[in-house]
C-alpha positions as CSV (number, residue, x, y, z in Angstrom):
1,M,-19.2,-17.0,3.4
2,N,-21.2,-14.8,5.6
3,R,-20.4,-11.3,6.8
4,V,-18.9,-12.4,10.1
5,M,-16.4,-14.6,8.3
6,W,-15.4,-11.8,5.8
7,K,-15.1,-9.4,8.7
8,S,-12.9,-11.8,10.7
9,I,-10.6,-12.3,7.6
10,L,-10.2,-8.5,7.3
11,Y,-9.3,-8.2,11.0
12,V,-6.7,-11.0,10.7
13,I,-5.1,-9.4,7.6
14,A,-5.1,-6.0,9.2
15,F,-3.4,-7.5,12.2
16,Y,-0.9,-9.2,9.9
17,N,-0.1,-5.9,8.1
18,F,0.2,-4.1,11.5
19,V,2.6,-6.7,12.9
20,L,4.6,-6.7,9.6
21,A,4.8,-2.9,9.8
22,L,6.1,-3.1,13.4
23,Y,8.7,-5.8,12.5
24,M,10.0,-3.8,9.5
25,W,10.1,-0.5,11.5
26,F,11.7,-1.8,14.8
27,A,13.8,-4.7,13.4
28,P,14.6,-3.7,9.8
29,M,17.9,-5.6,9.6
30,A,16.3,-8.8,11.1
31,W,13.4,-8.4,8.6
32,Y,15.9,-7.9,5.7
33,E,18.0,-10.9,6.6
34,A,15.0,-13.2,7.4
35,T,12.8,-12.6,4.4
36,P,13.7,-14.8,1.5
37,G,14.5,-12.8,-1.7
38,V,14.8,-9.4,-0.1
39,A,18.6,-9.3,0.0
40,A,18.6,-10.3,-3.7
41,M,16.8,-7.1,-4.5
42,G,19.7,-4.9,-3.3
43,P,21.6,-3.8,-0.3
44,F,20.0,-3.0,3.1
45,N,18.2,0.4,2.8
46,L,16.7,1.5,6.1
47,H,14.8,4.4,4.5
48,F,13.2,2.1,2.0
49,I,12.3,-0.6,4.5
50,R,10.7,2.0,6.8
51,D,8.7,3.5,3.9
52,V,7.3,0.1,3.2
53,A,6.6,-0.4,6.9
54,L,4.6,2.9,6.9
55,A,2.6,1.7,3.8
56,Y,1.7,-1.5,5.7
57,L,0.8,0.5,8.8
58,V,-1.6,2.7,6.8
59,S,-3.1,-0.4,5.2
60,A,-3.8,-2.0,8.5
61,L,-5.3,1.2,10.0
62,A,-7.5,1.9,7.0
63,I,-8.9,-1.6,7.0
64,I,-9.6,-1.3,10.7
65,W,-11.1,2.1,10.2
66,G,-13.3,0.7,7.4
67,L,-14.6,-2.0,9.7
68,K,-15.1,0.1,12.8
69,K,-16.8,3.0,10.9
70,W,-18.4,0.7,8.3
71,D,-16.7,2.5,5.5
72,K,-16.3,0.5,2.3
73,T,-14.0,3.1,0.8
74,A,-11.6,3.0,3.7
75,A,-11.5,-0.8,3.7
76,V,-10.8,-1.0,0.0
77,F,-8.2,1.7,0.3
78,G,-6.5,-0.3,3.0
79,A,-6.4,-3.3,0.7
80,L,-5.2,-1.3,-2.2
81,W,-1.5,-0.9,-1.2
82,P,-1.0,-4.7,-0.6
83,C,-2.6,-5.5,-4.0
84,L,-0.4,-3.0,-5.9
85,H,2.6,-4.5,-4.0
86,A,1.4,-8.0,-5.0
87,L,1.2,-7.0,-8.6
88,F,4.7,-5.7,-8.5
89,H,5.9,-9.0,-7.0
90,I,4.2,-10.9,-9.8
91,W,6.3,-8.8,-12.2
92,I,9.4,-9.5,-10.2
93,W,8.6,-13.2,-10.3
94,G,8.3,-13.0,-14.1
95,A,11.6,-11.2,-14.3
96,R,13.2,-14.0,-12.3
97,G,11.9,-16.5,-14.9
98,F,8.8,-17.8,-12.9
99,P,10.8,-20.1,-10.6
100,F,8.9,-22.2,-8.0
101,D,11.3,-21.7,-5.1
102,Q,11.3,-20.5,-1.5
103,V,10.9,-16.8,-2.7
104,F,7.9,-17.9,-4.7
105,A,6.3,-19.5,-1.6
106,V,6.9,-16.5,0.6
107,N,5.5,-14.3,-2.2
108,V,2.3,-16.4,-2.5
109,F,1.6,-16.9,1.2
110,G,3.1,-13.6,2.6
111,I,2.1,-11.2,-0.1
112,Q,-0.3,-12.5,-2.7
113,L,-2.8,-14.4,-0.5
114,P,-3.2,-11.7,2.1
115,A,-3.5,-8.9,-0.5
116,W,-6.1,-10.4,-2.7
117,L,-8.0,-12.0,0.1
118,A,-8.2,-8.5,1.8
119,M,-9.5,-6.9,-1.4
120,G,-12.0,-9.6,-2.0
121,A,-13.2,-9.6,1.6
122,A,-13.5,-5.7,1.6
123,F,-15.9,-6.0,-1.4
124,M,-17.7,-9.1,-0.2
125,I,-18.4,-7.9,3.4
126,F,-20.0,-4.6,2.2
127,N,-21.8,-6.1,-0.7
128,T,-23.3,-8.9,1.5
129,S,-24.3,-6.4,4.2
130,Q,-25.8,-3.9,1.7
131,Q,-27.9,-6.7,0.3
132,R,-29.2,-7.5,3.7
133,G,-29.4,-3.9,4.9
134,A,-27.0,-4.6,7.7
135,G,-24.4,-2.3,9.3
136,G,-21.2,-2.7,11.3
C-alpha cells in the first residue's frame, strides 16, 4: 500500500475513535446497553466509561496531530492506547474460554482490527515516506 492509503486508514481510525469517544461521553448508558459483552463485565459505571471515552479522544487527537504535523511519535502514541486495550480484550476472551460468539465478533471488528491496523499504519506511513524522503 502507498502512503496515501495508510494516511487514509489512519484518518478513518482517528474518526472512529473520536466518534466512539463522543458516544461514550454523551450517551454512556446507551453505549453500555448496546455494546455486547460490556454489561457482563459489571454494573454501569459512569466514571469508568468516561475515563475510557477520554482515552479514545486522546488517541484520536494524537493520531490526527501526528498526521497534520508529520510526527511519527504522536501517531504511534495515538495508536498505543487502542493496542493496549486490545491486548486486555484478548486476555478477557481467554478468561471467557475463547468462545466464538457475538462478543468475540465485536472485539475483533470494533477493538482488535482498528487498534492493530492503526499501529501498523502509523509505522508504515512514516517508514514509506522516510524511504522516499516525503513529508506530510
